[in-house]
C-alpha positions as CSV (number, residue, x, y, z in Angstrom):
1,M,3.3,-21.6,74.4
2,S,4.3,-23.0,71.0
3,R,6.3,-21.0,68.5
4,L,7.1,-20.8,64.8
5,Y,10.8,-20.1,64.1
6,L,11.9,-18.7,60.8
7,V,15.5,-20.0,60.5
8,P,17.9,-18.6,57.9
9,T,20.2,-21.1,56.3
10,P,23.5,-20.4,54.5
11,I,23.3,-19.2,50.9
12,G,26.5,-21.1,50.1
13,N,29.1,-21.3,52.8
14,L,28.1,-23.6,55.6
15,E,30.2,-21.6,58.0
16,D,27.5,-19.0,57.9
17,M,25.1,-21.2,59.9
18,T,24.7,-19.6,63.3
19,L,25.0,-21.5,66.6
20,R,21.5,-20.4,67.5
21,A,20.1,-21.7,64.2
22,I,21.6,-25.1,64.9
23,R,20.2,-25.2,68.4
24,I,16.7,-24.2,67.4
25,L,16.6,-26.8,64.6
26,K,17.6,-29.5,67.1
27,E,15.0,-28.4,69.6
28,V,11.8,-28.1,67.5
29,S,9.6,-31.0,66.9
30,L,9.2,-30.4,63.2
31,V,11.3,-28.7,60.5
32,L,9.4,-27.4,57.4
33,A,11.7,-27.4,54.4
34,E,11.3,-26.0,50.9
35,D,13.2,-29.1,49.5
36,T,13.7,-31.9,51.9
37,R,16.5,-33.3,49.8
38,T,18.5,-30.1,49.8
39,S,17.8,-29.4,53.5
40,G,18.4,-33.0,54.4
41,K,22.1,-32.6,53.4
42,L,22.3,-29.4,55.6
43,L,20.7,-31.1,58.6
44,K,22.9,-34.1,58.3
45,H,26.0,-31.9,58.2
46,F,25.1,-30.4,61.5
47,D,23.8,-33.7,63.0
48,I,20.2,-32.5,63.2
49,K,17.9,-35.5,63.2
50,N,14.5,-33.9,63.8
51,R,11.5,-34.8,61.6
52,M,11.3,-32.9,58.4
53,Q,8.3,-32.1,56.2
54,A,8.1,-30.5,52.7
55,F,6.6,-27.0,52.7
56,H,6.9,-25.2,49.4
57,I,5.1,-22.9,47.0
58,H,3.1,-25.9,45.5
59,N,1.8,-27.3,48.7
60,E,1.8,-24.5,51.3
61,H,-2.0,-23.9,51.0
62,Q,-2.8,-27.5,51.5
63,A,-0.2,-28.0,54.3
64,L,-1.1,-24.9,56.2
65,Q,-3.8,-26.3,58.4
66,S,-1.9,-29.4,59.5
67,V,1.1,-27.2,60.5
68,L,-1.2,-24.9,62.5
69,D,-2.8,-27.9,64.2
70,H,0.7,-29.2,65.1
71,L,1.6,-25.8,66.6
72,Q,-1.7,-25.5,68.5
73,Q,-1.0,-28.8,70.2
74,G,2.0,-27.1,71.8
75,N,4.8,-28.1,69.5
76,D,7.5,-25.7,68.2
77,V,8.1,-25.7,64.4
78,A,11.0,-24.3,62.4
79,L,10.6,-23.1,58.8
80,I,13.7,-23.1,56.5
81,S,14.2,-22.5,52.8
82,D,16.8,-23.9,50.5
83,A,19.0,-20.9,51.2
84,G,18.8,-17.6,53.0
85,T,15.9,-16.3,55.1
86,P,12.5,-17.9,54.7
87,A,9.7,-15.8,53.1
88,I,12.2,-13.6,51.2
89,S,11.2,-14.6,47.6
90,D,10.4,-18.0,49.2
91,P,7.4,-19.6,50.9
92,G,6.5,-18.5,54.4
93,F,4.3,-15.4,54.3
94,L,1.0,-17.4,54.4
95,L,2.2,-19.4,57.4
96,V,3.4,-16.4,59.3
97,R,0.1,-14.6,58.7
98,A,-1.9,-17.6,59.8
99,C,0.2,-17.9,63.0
100,I,-0.3,-14.3,63.9
101,E,-4.1,-14.6,63.3
102,N,-4.2,-17.6,65.6
103,N,-2.1,-16.0,68.3
104,I,0.9,-18.3,67.8
105,E,4.2,-16.7,68.5
106,V,6.5,-16.1,65.5
107,E,10.2,-15.5,65.8
108,C,12.6,-14.8,62.9
109,L,16.3,-15.4,63.6
110,P,18.8,-13.0,61.9
111,G,21.0,-14.6,59.3
112,A,21.9,-15.0,55.7
113,T,20.0,-13.1,53.0
114,A,21.5,-12.9,49.6
115,F,20.5,-9.3,48.7
116,V,22.2,-7.7,51.7
117,P,25.9,-8.6,50.8
118,A,25.1,-7.9,47.1
119,L,23.8,-4.4,47.9
120,V,26.6,-3.5,50.4
121,Q,29.4,-4.5,48.1
122,S,27.9,-3.0,45.0
123,G,29.4,0.4,46.0
124,F,26.1,2.1,45.4
125,P,24.5,4.4,48.0
126,N,22.3,2.1,50.1
127,N,20.6,4.4,52.7
128,Q,17.5,3.8,50.6
129,F,16.8,1.0,48.1
130,Y,13.9,-1.0,46.6
131,F,13.8,-4.8,46.7
132,E,12.0,-6.2,43.6
133,G,13.1,-9.9,43.8
134,F,12.1,-11.9,40.7
135,L,10.4,-10.0,37.9
136,P,7.4,-11.6,36.2
137,H,8.6,-13.9,33.4
138,K,6.0,-12.8,30.8
139,K,2.7,-11.2,31.7
140,G,3.2,-7.7,33.2
141,R,7.0,-7.7,32.9
142,Q,7.3,-4.7,30.6
143,T,4.8,-2.8,32.6
144,R,6.7,-3.5,35.8
145,L,10.0,-2.4,34.2
146,K,8.4,0.9,33.2
147,E,7.2,1.4,36.7
148,L,10.7,0.6,38.2
149,A,12.3,3.1,35.8
150,E,10.6,5.9,37.7
151,L,12.4,5.0,40.9
152,N,15.3,7.1,42.1
153,V,16.9,4.5,44.4
154,P,19.0,1.3,43.7
155,V,16.7,-1.6,42.8
156,I,17.6,-5.2,43.7
157,F,16.6,-8.2,41.6
158,Y,17.0,-12.0,41.8
159,E,17.5,-13.8,38.5
160,S,18.3,-17.2,37.2
161,P,21.5,-17.7,35.3
162,H,19.9,-18.6,32.0
163,R,17.8,-15.4,32.0
164,L,20.6,-13.1,33.1
165,I,21.8,-11.7,29.8
166,K,18.2,-11.2,28.5
167,T,17.3,-9.4,31.7
168,L,20.3,-7.1,31.5
169,E,19.5,-6.3,27.9
170,Q,16.0,-5.3,28.9
171,F,17.4,-3.1,31.7
172,A,19.5,-1.3,29.1
173,E,16.3,-0.8,27.0
174,F,14.1,0.5,29.8
175,F,16.6,2.2,32.2
176,G,19.2,3.4,29.7
177,T,22.7,2.2,28.7
178,D,24.5,4.6,31.0
179,R,22.9,3.0,34.1
180,R,25.4,1.3,36.4
181,V,24.8,-2.2,37.7
182,S,26.4,-4.7,40.0
183,V,25.9,-8.5,39.4
184,S,26.8,-10.9,42.3
185,R,27.0,-14.5,41.5
186,E,27.5,-17.5,43.8
187,L,27.8,-15.3,46.9
188,T,29.8,-16.8,49.8
189,K,30.9,-19.8,47.6
190,M,34.3,-20.7,46.2
191,Y,33.6,-19.2,42.8
192,E,31.9,-16.0,44.0
193,E,32.0,-13.3,41.3
194,N,31.0,-9.6,41.5
195,V,30.9,-7.7,38.2
196,R,30.3,-4.0,38.2
197,G,30.0,-1.4,35.4
198,T,27.6,0.1,33.0
199,L,24.9,-2.2,31.6
200,P,26.7,-2.7,28.3
201,E,30.0,-3.5,30.0
202,V,28.4,-6.1,32.3
203,I,26.4,-7.6,29.4
204,A,29.6,-7.9,27.4
205,H,31.3,-9.7,30.3
206,F,28.7,-12.3,30.7
207,K,28.3,-12.8,26.9
208,A,32.0,-13.6,26.8
209,K,31.5,-16.5,29.3
210,Q,30.8,-20.0,28.0
211,A,28.1,-20.5,30.5
212,V,26.7,-18.5,33.5
213,K,25.9,-20.6,36.6
214,G,24.8,-20.1,40.1
215,E,22.4,-17.9,42.1
216,I,22.4,-14.3,41.0
217,V,21.6,-11.0,42.6
218,I,21.4,-7.8,40.4
219,V,21.7,-4.4,42.0
220,L,20.8,-1.6,39.6
221,N,22.0,1.8,40.7
222,A,19.7,4.8,40.8
223,P,20.0,7.1,37.7
224,E,22.9,9.6,38.1
225,S,21.8,13.2,38.6
226,D,23.0,15.7,36.1
């Protein structure tokens, strides 16, 4: 029986690639990659020479049936994203659902996911939390922030570097300036940075930098009880 494998890839440090992930990527007949250029470098590093096909947010609807056909012919397929676990703020959900509906086995390997280390090393209670991912850029953004302000657990966001300061300033507006936050940047990489403090303190830190670069995870703590 054919199988779809969801294979996590390192979020920065290539040493985080698991032995099982390497084996699966070498054994499948097709690797679906969010960006074949980015993933091509990863596969080359681990001497993985299997056929690769682009599968991303702009083509997943069109490519879905051809991938299903390939699986239904008895071939195993692996899905990878540029970094981390597929389908976490990345394409993958539609394919997984279609496989389940067509009785095709789906297996997700454990591995790198950016929000987990960011949450754990934030120092905030993490027995309960809410993962928001990327906020809407424009339409519905303020409405969503008002809804999230009602939560009483840490909230996790993904954000691009050029939007970081604006987003933190909006957090101060909607969640209050006394709310504590942890910003993790370039996780697992050489220049990893974790900045913790109140929203004004963290905003001041990043405003003092000439430029903010890298992948960013924001963990906003729950409001402190009186």
